[in-house]
Rosetta silent file (secondary structure, phi, psi, omega in degrees, C-alpha in Angstrom):
SEQUENCE: MADFEASVKTEVMESGIKLQDFLTHNQEFLKSPSDLLDLSMMLETQALDLYLRLAHKSIKDKNKASFNKIADEEKSHLTALSKLRDQRI
SCORE:     score description
SCORE:     0.000 S_00000001
   1 L     0.000  -40.786 -179.285 -190.257  112.835   13.698 S_00000001
   2 H   -61.156  -40.463  178.144 -193.128  110.456   12.924 S_00000001
   3 H   -62.680  -42.125  179.020 -192.005  108.129   15.720 S_00000001
   4 H   -62.474  -48.965 -178.335 -191.882  111.036   18.144 S_00000001
   5 H   -61.340  -36.901  179.268 -195.330  112.299   17.143 S_00000001
   6 H   -68.669  -28.011 -177.466 -196.775  108.796   17.461 S_00000001
   7 H   -82.329  -17.469 -178.272 -195.314  108.485   20.959 S_00000001
   8 L   -82.373  122.897  177.715 -196.853  111.728   22.211 S_00000001
   9 L  -121.691  114.407 -177.982 -200.189  111.210   23.871 S_00000001
  10 L  -111.139  140.550  177.304 -201.840  114.370   25.021 S_00000001
  11 L  -116.349    0.107 -176.034 -204.903  114.668   27.134 S_00000001
  12 E  -123.483  136.317  179.834 -204.787  118.448   27.489 S_00000001
  13 L   -85.067  171.518  179.158 -205.624  121.047   24.867 S_00000001
  14 L   -54.222  -32.979 -177.740 -203.745  124.343   24.281 S_00000001
  15 L   -75.674   -9.498 -177.645 -206.217  126.058   26.563 S_00000001
  16 L    94.024   -3.383  179.657 -205.325  123.727   29.437 S_00000001
  17 L   -82.970  140.049  175.716 -208.685  121.952   29.293 S_00000001
  18 E   -66.401  135.344 -176.826 -208.681  118.186   29.304 S_00000001
  19 H   -54.912  -46.776 -177.937 -209.630  116.897   25.865 S_00000001
  20 H   -64.037  -38.693  177.014 -212.267  114.503   27.179 S_00000001
  21 H   -63.230  -41.878  178.610 -213.877  117.235   29.303 S_00000001
  22 H   -61.711  -47.368 -179.403 -214.000  119.519   26.273 S_00000001
  23 H   -62.600  -42.143  179.279 -215.596  116.841   24.095 S_00000001
  24 H   -63.549  -45.268 -176.976 -218.137  115.980   26.767 S_00000001
  25 H   -68.809  -26.595 -174.737 -219.028  119.628   27.389 S_00000001
  26 L  -111.879   25.282 -179.752 -219.380  120.405   23.656 S_00000001
  27 H   -51.681  -39.868 -176.930 -221.272  117.328   22.445 S_00000001
  28 H   -63.863  -23.343 -179.540 -224.028  119.458   20.946 S_00000001
  29 H   -92.221    3.378 -178.867 -221.503  121.136   18.614 S_00000001
  30 H  -104.439   10.240 -173.566 -220.169  117.835   17.291 S_00000001
  31 L   -93.399  -26.094 -178.793 -223.380  116.776   15.544 S_00000001
  32 L  -129.665  150.863  178.261 -223.270  118.767   12.301 S_00000001
  33 H   -57.745  -39.547 -179.825 -220.424  119.817   10.017 S_00000001
  34 H   -62.447  -47.294  178.911 -221.460  123.469   10.314 S_00000001
  35 H   -65.232  -38.908  179.233 -221.419  123.415   14.111 S_00000001
  36 H   -64.217  -40.702  177.141 -218.135  121.503   14.133 S_00000001
  37 H   -65.711  -40.363  177.076 -216.545  124.099   11.860 S_00000001
  38 H   -61.322  -44.396  179.264 -217.815  126.910   14.090 S_00000001
  39 H   -63.148  -42.471  178.975 -216.368  125.174   17.142 S_00000001
  40 H   -63.009  -41.027  178.393 -213.067  124.612   15.358 S_00000001
  41 H   -65.707  -36.209  176.388 -212.900  128.269   14.378 S_00000001
  42 H   -62.692  -44.032 -179.834 -213.544  129.265   17.981 S_00000001
  43 H   -64.105  -42.147  179.135 -210.661  127.080   19.141 S_00000001
  44 H   -64.965  -38.473  178.105 -208.315  128.490   16.508 S_00000001
  45 H   -63.977  -42.244  178.116 -209.303  132.043   17.471 S_00000001
  46 H   -65.233  -40.392  178.195 -208.574  131.314   21.128 S_00000001
  47 H   -65.222  -42.651  177.628 -205.220  129.759   20.232 S_00000001
  48 H   -58.005  -47.520  178.715 -204.363  132.766   18.054 S_00000001
  49 H   -59.621  -43.394  179.890 -205.180  135.099   20.940 S_00000001
  50 H   -58.046  -51.538 -175.460 -203.050  133.015   23.327 S_00000001
  51 H   -70.393  -32.984  175.337 -199.948  133.093   21.128 S_00000001
  52 H   -66.515  -39.366  177.537 -200.315  136.783   20.294 S_00000001
  53 H   -66.235  -41.285  178.245 -200.553  137.596   24.004 S_00000001
  54 H   -64.127  -39.258  177.331 -197.506  135.438   24.746 S_00000001
  55 H   -62.799  -43.781 -179.111 -195.578  137.180   21.958 S_00000001
  56 H   -62.704  -36.717 -178.141 -196.581  140.569   23.350 S_00000001
  57 H   -82.214  -15.730 -175.845 -195.424  139.605   26.853 S_00000001
  58 L   -68.439  136.585  178.384 -192.148  138.056   25.706 S_00000001
  59 L   -89.345  -41.093 -178.015 -189.011  139.958   26.576 S_00000001
  60 L   -81.368  133.858 -179.652 -186.610  137.981   24.411 S_00000001
  61 H   -59.415  -36.354 -179.527 -186.849  138.565   20.659 S_00000001
  62 H   -62.447  -43.282  178.409 -186.329  134.851   19.991 S_00000001
  63 H   -67.181  -43.392  179.069 -189.373  133.951   22.101 S_00000001
  64 H   -58.132  -45.061 -179.945 -191.445  136.751   20.589 S_00000001
  65 H   -63.774  -40.347  179.739 -190.578  135.511   17.085 S_00000001
  66 H   -64.018  -45.811  179.626 -191.465  131.922   17.997 S_00000001
  67 H   -66.359  -37.324  176.749 -194.851  132.881   19.403 S_00000001
  68 H   -65.656  -35.501  177.289 -195.581  135.096   16.399 S_00000001
  69 H   -65.025  -44.122  177.843 -194.723  132.210   14.088 S_00000001
  70 H   -63.867  -39.471  177.871 -197.143  129.930   15.935 S_00000001
  71 H   -60.931  -40.454  177.599 -199.767  132.703   15.802 S_00000001
  72 H   -62.322  -37.234  176.744 -199.295  132.890   12.033 S_00000001
  73 H   -64.397  -40.541  177.925 -199.925  129.141   11.839 S_00000001
  74 H   -63.651  -38.313  177.100 -203.128  129.596   13.837 S_00000001
  75 H   -61.019  -41.576 -179.832 -204.168  132.350   11.395 S_00000001
  76 H   -67.369  -35.808  176.173 -203.677  129.983    8.481 S_00000001
  77 H   -63.088  -45.076 -178.661 -205.777  127.331   10.242 S_00000001
  78 H   -63.827  -40.262  177.462 -208.512  129.905   10.832 S_00000001
  79 H   -62.876  -45.040 -179.890 -208.403  131.029    7.203 S_00000001
  80 H   -63.378  -42.630  178.656 -208.662  127.446    5.951 S_00000001
  81 H   -65.207  -39.784  179.047 -211.595  126.700    8.257 S_00000001
  82 H   -62.178  -44.300  177.607 -213.324  129.905    7.202 S_00000001
  83 H   -62.030  -42.705  178.409 -213.007  128.995    3.520 S_00000001
  84 H   -62.637  -43.014  179.786 -214.326  125.510    4.231 S_00000001
  85 H   -62.681  -43.390  179.507 -217.257  126.952    6.200 S_00000001
  86 H   -61.232  -35.989  178.934 -218.077  129.383    3.363 S_00000001
  87 H   -67.926  -29.862 -176.236 -218.122  126.472    0.903 S_00000001
  88 H   -82.945  -18.571 -176.129 -220.583  124.571    3.086 S_00000001
  89 L   -83.358    0.000    0.000 -223.090  127.424    3.445 S_00000001
């Protein structure tokens, strides 16, 4: 698995935006830990919304379950970021 993950090079984020374009457009939010955490939470929220919508639209139970599982992972990311943000304030 590690070899596979190392071989994958992605230039596009879950939202379909090119990573470099996103970083360039959001430079101002990459300067402080607080802003970076806010930006990260925004991305996780958008990803959560995406996977919940895909689950809702899925006809096959297997697909619905897969998207809901990914959504649950996004929820855990959002929870972890929220706790980290609360610790920093």
